[in-house]
C-alpha positions in Angstrom: 19.8 3.1 3.0 17.9 6.4 3.3 15.3 7.0 5.9 12.9 6.6 3.5 13.7 3.2 3.0 14.1 2.1 6.5 11.0 4.0 7.4 8.9 1.7 4.7 10.6 -1.4 6.1 10.1 -0.5 9.7 6.2 0.4 9.1 5.6 -3.0 7.2 7.7 -5.3 8.8 6.0 -4.5 12.1 2.6 -4.6 10.7 0.8 -7.8 11.6 -2.1 -9.2 13.0 -2.9 -12.9 14.4 -2.7 -14.8 11.2 -1.5 -11.9 8.5 1.8 -10.0 8.5 3.5 -7.7 6.0 7.1 -8.1 5.1 9.4 -5.3 3.1 12.5 -5.5 1.6 13.0 -2.3 -0.3 16.7 -2.0 -0.9 18.5 1.6 -0.9 20.7 0.6 -4.0 17.4 0.2 -6.1 15.8 3.2 -5.0 19.0 5.3 -5.3 19.4 3.9 -9.0 15.8 4.8 -9.7 16.0 8.4 -8.0 19.0 9.0 -10.0 17.1 7.7 -13.5 13.8 9.8 -12.4 16.0 13.0 -11.7 18.1 12.9 -15.4 14.9 12.0 -17.3 13.4 15.3 -15.5 15.8 17.3 -16.3 15.9 16.2 -20.1 12.4 16.7 -20.3 11.9 19.9 -18.1 10.2 18.5 -15.5 7.5 16.5 -18.0 8.6 13.2 -16.4 7.2 13.9 -13.2 4.2 12.1 -13.3 6.0 9.1 -14.4 8.6 9.3 -12.1 6.1 9.4 -8.9 4.3 6.3 -10.4 7.8 4.2 -10.8 8.6 5.3 -7.1 5.2 4.1 -6.0 5.4 1.0 -8.0 9.1 -0.1 -6.4 7.8 0.6 -2.9 4.5 -1.3 -3.7 6.7 -4.3 -5.0 8.9 -4.3 -2.2 5.7 -5.3 0.3 4.8 -8.9 0.3 1.9 -10.5 2.3 2.4 -13.6 4.6 -0.7 -15.2 5.8 -0.9 -18.4 8.0 -4.5 -18.8 6.9 -5.9 -19.9 3.8 -6.7 -16.4 1.8 -10.2 -17.7 0.6 -11.4 -18.1 4.4 -10.5 -14.8 5.2 -12.4 -13.4 2.1 -15.4 -15.5 3.6 -15.0 -13.9 7.1 -15.1 -10.5 5.6 -18.1 -11.1 3.3 -20.3 -12.0 6.2 -19.6 -8.7 7.8 -19.8 -7.0 4.6 -23.7 -6.8 4.3 -23.8 -4.9 7.6 -21.6 -2.2 6.3 -23.2 -1.6 3.2 -26.7 -1.2 5.1 -24.8 1.4 7.1 -23.5 3.2 3.8 -26.9 2.9 2.6 -28.2 4.7 5.3 -25.5 7.4 5.1 -26.0 7.9 1.4 -30.0 8.6 1.6 -29.5 10.9 5.0 -31.0 8.5 7.4 -29.4 8.4 10.9 -31.0 5.7 13.2 -29.2 5.2 16.5 -29.9 2.7 19.2 
């Protein structure tokens, strides 16, 4: 397993809160296969495949991560929307250049 794969799994598997946690199952074999494919295609296209290779690697990393929650996701959205109004007011103040401090 490559260092990047282990690091991603270590970081995401250790990221958790009281009700939400992440699980990463990135496999070295899959990453090695995709890396080999990307290098071959970049050589054949004289480097023009680089953006597509970057997207493919990022997609593989993102698809390896799962979100596990012990709470209904709708409840989390409701809690977040109650706080969102305050943040929007602060952002509007910053946008218009107002600085009101207590």
